[in-house]
Backbone bond lengths (Angstrom), bond angles and torsions (degrees), N, CA, C in turn:
res aa  C-N    CA-C-N  psi(-1)  N-CA   C-N-CA  omega(-1)  CA-C   N-CA-C  phi
1 M - - - 1.451 - - 1.522 110.30 -
2 K 1.304 117.59 -26.05 1.452 120.86 -179.46 1.532 110.83 -59.52
3 H 1.318 116.34 -37.10 1.465 120.82 -179.72 1.521 111.06 -61.54
4 F 1.358 117.30 -44.49 1.459 120.71 -179.67 1.522 111.44 -65.79
5 S 1.313 117.69 -45.18 1.459 119.41 -177.36 1.523 111.31 -65.79
6 S 1.327 118.82 -36.33 1.461 119.78 177.11 1.528 110.17 -68.19
7 F 1.329 117.25 -33.66 1.461 121.88 177.42 1.530 109.80 -64.06
8 I 1.317 116.79 -46.04 1.467 120.75 -179.83 1.521 110.43 -63.70
9 I 1.315 117.25 -44.48 1.467 120.64 -180.00 1.523 110.42 -62.42
10 F 1.319 117.15 -40.78 1.456 121.91 179.70 1.532 110.45 -62.35
11 V 1.328 116.95 -49.73 1.468 121.04 179.88 1.525 110.13 -63.76
12 Y 1.315 117.65 -43.14 1.455 123.06 179.11 1.524 110.30 -57.62
13 T 1.320 117.70 -44.96 1.464 122.19 -179.49 1.520 111.15 -64.05
14 I 1.312 117.41 -46.26 1.470 120.99 -179.33 1.528 110.43 -61.94
15 L 1.338 117.00 -42.65 1.455 120.16 -177.34 1.525 111.97 -66.16
16 F 1.303 117.44 -41.23 1.456 119.08 -178.97 1.523 112.23 -73.72
17 L 1.313 117.58 -24.42 1.461 119.46 174.73 1.523 110.61 -71.46
18 S 1.357 115.95 -29.77 1.462 118.81 179.82 1.520 111.23 -72.97
19 G 1.321 118.85 -32.23 1.455 122.51 176.20 1.510 114.92 78.93
20 D 1.329 119.33 15.10 1.462 122.47 -179.50 1.536 108.22 -98.95
21 Y 1.325 117.16 99.81 1.462 123.01 -170.17 1.531 115.05 -58.13
22 P 1.348 122.56 -50.84 1.467 120.52 -178.28 1.528 113.04 -59.49
23 W 1.308 116.42 -40.17 1.469 119.08 179.12 1.515 110.81 -67.57
24 Q 1.302 117.53 -35.18 1.467 120.61 178.04 1.527 109.66 -58.85
25 T 1.312 115.91 -48.33 1.458 120.92 -176.89 1.525 110.83 -61.82
26 I 1.312 117.62 -47.71 1.464 121.75 -177.81 1.524 110.62 -64.23
27 C 1.313 117.34 -49.48 1.459 120.06 -175.93 1.523 112.23 -67.87
28 I 1.305 117.44 -37.09 1.465 119.22 178.64 1.518 109.77 -66.07
29 R 1.330 118.19 -41.32 1.465 120.48 177.53 1.521 110.63 -61.04
30 I 1.324 116.84 -43.76 1.465 120.58 179.55 1.521 110.23 -61.26
31 C 1.317 117.73 -44.74 1.463 121.40 -179.24 1.515 111.14 -63.81
32 I 1.311 117.54 -42.55 1.460 120.50 -179.55 1.529 110.00 -67.59
33 Q 1.315 117.99 -43.24 1.454 120.37 177.57 1.527 110.17 -63.00
34 Y 1.318 117.72 -38.57 1.459 121.81 179.49 1.518 110.35 -63.19
35 S 1.310 117.34 -43.37 1.460 120.20 -177.05 1.522 112.47 -75.43
36 M 1.339 118.30 -22.23 1.452 121.11 -176.00 1.529 112.74 -100.39
37 S 1.308 118.93 3.81 1.456 122.07 -177.43 1.526 110.74 -64.62
38 T 1.337 116.18 139.80 1.458 121.04 178.80 1.525 111.54 -109.56
39 K 1.299 116.55 8.47 1.462 120.50 -179.33 1.522 109.61 -118.90
40 T 1.311 114.83 160.66 1.447 121.36 177.87 1.523 108.74 -133.45
41 V 1.303 117.37 165.97 1.456 122.17 -177.58 1.524 109.35 -102.86
42 Y 1.326 116.12 134.46 1.458 123.21 175.37 1.516 105.96 -133.04
43 S 1.314 117.50 117.62 1.462 119.31 -176.61 1.521 109.96 -107.87
44 I 1.332 114.95 150.47 1.461 121.81 178.81 1.521 108.95 -130.77
45 R 1.299 115.53 161.33 1.466 121.01 175.51 1.524 108.23 -112.20
46 I 1.320 115.09 133.92 1.456 120.47 176.87 1.518 108.14 -126.91
47 P 1.328 117.63 156.15 1.458 120.15 177.93 1.532 111.50 -59.61
48 V 1.311 115.69 146.62 1.464 122.91 -178.69 1.527 110.93 -55.79
49 K 1.305 116.23 -38.35 1.464 121.87 -179.13 1.534 110.58 -56.05
50 Y 1.306 117.00 -45.31 1.460 120.56 -178.91 1.524 112.13 -74.09
51 R 1.311 116.95 -33.09 1.468 120.18 176.85 1.530 110.03 -63.49
52 R 1.320 116.70 -41.29 1.471 120.32 177.66 1.526 110.93 -63.47
53 M 1.333 115.69 -40.32 1.463 119.46 178.40 1.526 110.22 -63.48
54 M 1.317 117.17 -38.94 1.458 121.24 177.93 1.521 110.67 -62.53
55 E 1.322 116.71 -42.88 1.465 121.31 -179.26 1.523 111.11 -65.48
56 E 1.328 117.91 -32.45 1.458 121.29 178.42 1.530 111.67 -68.71
57 M 1.330 116.30 -27.90 1.467 121.47 177.98 1.516 108.67 -91.83
58 G 1.309 116.43 73.88 1.462 121.95 -174.66 1.517 115.04 -67.87
59 D 1.335 117.72 -17.39 1.461 120.28 -176.70 1.531 113.29 -84.61
60 V 1.328 117.74 0.79 1.467 121.79 -178.34 1.526 109.35 -102.89
61 N 1.322 116.19 131.21 1.463 121.58 174.65 1.529 106.67 -87.47
62 W 1.320 116.77 89.99 1.463 121.95 -173.01 1.514 112.56 -63.69
63 Q 1.306 116.79 -37.09 1.461 119.30 -179.60 1.534 110.04 -60.43
64 D 1.310 116.39 -46.97 1.453 120.89 -179.44 1.530 111.20 -68.31
65 E 1.324 117.71 -42.69 1.468 121.86 -179.71 1.528 110.95 -61.49
66 I 1.323 116.36 -47.43 1.472 120.57 -179.26 1.524 110.28 -66.07
67 R 1.328 117.52 -39.35 1.464 120.94 178.04 1.526 110.42 -60.90
68 Q 1.345 116.81 -47.34 1.465 120.52 -178.98 1.527 111.84 -63.53
69 M 1.337 117.05 -42.93 1.469 119.90 179.09 1.525 110.92 -65.33
70 S 1.328 116.96 -39.45 1.460 120.45 179.36 1.518 111.05 -64.67
71 I 1.319 116.81 -45.39 1.470 120.62 179.75 1.529 110.51 -62.05
72 K 1.332 117.35 -42.71 1.465 120.83 179.29 1.523 110.20 -63.37
73 L 1.324 118.39 -42.94 1.458 121.78 179.08 1.529 110.84 -63.31
74 I 1.320 116.83 -43.17 1.466 120.94 178.77 1.525 110.38 -62.26
75 Q 1.334 117.24 -44.15 1.462 120.65 179.57 1.524 111.20 -63.70
76 D 1.344 116.92 -43.02 1.465 120.50 179.51 1.520 111.19 -63.23
77 K 1.317 116.89 -45.74 1.473 120.65 179.50 1.528 110.52 -63.43
78 S 1.319 116.66 -38.89 1.457 120.88 179.27 1.528 110.78 -64.55
79 K 1.333 117.18 -42.89 1.467 121.31 177.94 1.522 110.93 -61.65
80 K 1.338 116.95 -44.06 1.462 120.73 179.32 1.520 111.18 -62.29
81 K 1.326 116.28 -40.57 1.462 120.67 178.92 1.528 110.57 -63.51
82 L 1.344 116.80 -46.05 1.464 120.79 178.71 1.519 111.67 -62.82
83 L 1.332 117.29 -40.20 1.460 120.97 178.63 1.519 110.88 -63.75
84 K 1.316 116.50 -42.99 1.466 120.52 178.86 1.525 110.54 -62.54
85 E 1.340 117.50 -42.94 1.462 121.15 178.27 1.526 110.72 -63.84
86 A 1.342 117.55 -38.98 1.458 121.31 179.24 1.530 110.77 -66.38
87 E 1.328 116.89 -40.35 1.465 120.48 178.19 1.528 110.93 -64.75
88 E 1.330 117.14 -40.65 1.464 120.12 177.57 1.525 111.12 -64.93
89 L 1.327 116.97 -40.12 1.459 121.44 177.87 1.528 110.76 -64.21
90 R 1.317 116.38 -40.97 1.473 120.63 178.67 1.515 111.32 -63.50
91 K 1.325 117.24 -39.97 1.462 120.48 178.70 1.525 110.80 -62.94
92 R 1.316 116.77 -38.52 1.466 120.08 179.64 1.521 111.56 -71.73
93 M 1.341 117.23 -23.54 1.458 121.30 -177.03 1.526 112.96 -89.18
94 E 1.316 118.99 -4.25 1.462 120.84 -177.16 1.523 110.60 -61.27
95 T 1.337 114.13 141.60 1.457 120.48 179.84 1.518 109.25 -116.24
96 D 1.313 114.49 170.12 1.464 120.18 178.76 1.526 111.64 -83.91
97 V 1.333 116.88 -13.41 1.455 121.58 -178.41 1.523 109.16 -89.89
98 E 1.342 115.07 135.25 1.465 119.33 178.43 1.519 110.28 -75.01
99 S 1.321 115.99 151.82 1.464 120.77 -178.17 1.521 111.80 -64.19
100 A 1.323 117.44 -33.71 1.463 120.45 -179.81 1.531 110.73 -61.60
101 V 1.304 117.41 -38.21 1.465 121.69 178.70 1.524 110.07 -65.57
102 L 1.332 117.40 -43.08 1.463 121.28 179.70 1.527 111.40 -64.79
103 I 1.326 116.57 -40.03 1.468 120.60 179.13 1.526 110.30 -65.64
104 R 1.345 117.14 -43.57 1.450 120.80 179.18 1.524 111.14 -61.56
105 E 1.337 117.93 -42.22 1.471 121.55 178.56 1.517 110.68 -62.31
106 D 1.337 117.38 -40.92 1.449 121.06 179.86 1.535 111.38 -66.15
107 R 1.307 117.15 -41.24 1.469 120.60 179.49 1.526 111.49 -67.86
108 N 1.302 116.95 -38.02 1.463 120.39 179.91 1.525 111.58 -70.00
109 A 1.327 116.99 -25.09 1.458 120.67 -179.14 1.522 112.32 -75.56
110 R 1.313 119.00 -14.34 1.475 122.46 -178.57 1.472 113.11 -76.81
């Protein structure tokens, strides 16, 4: 984060030394928005044939559709990974004692 804040301070200083008010406002907003962004860019290559088909379907917001599908795929893969790790952990935690025996011991201790 230190890199971003020094960048903003540097741009802020240069703009105020220039004394041009409208440019100061625009550039400072851009710098602040740049430093506060929570998204990143990931680009892919697709065959020209499919890109043309996408362009023909003008009523589809491809950026939003691809973003939603990507997020859903990432969430699904993440859930599967966590489930697999939980199953492996459970296998390592198995004991030789049956659960019914443990429950009976706990009830008798009351």
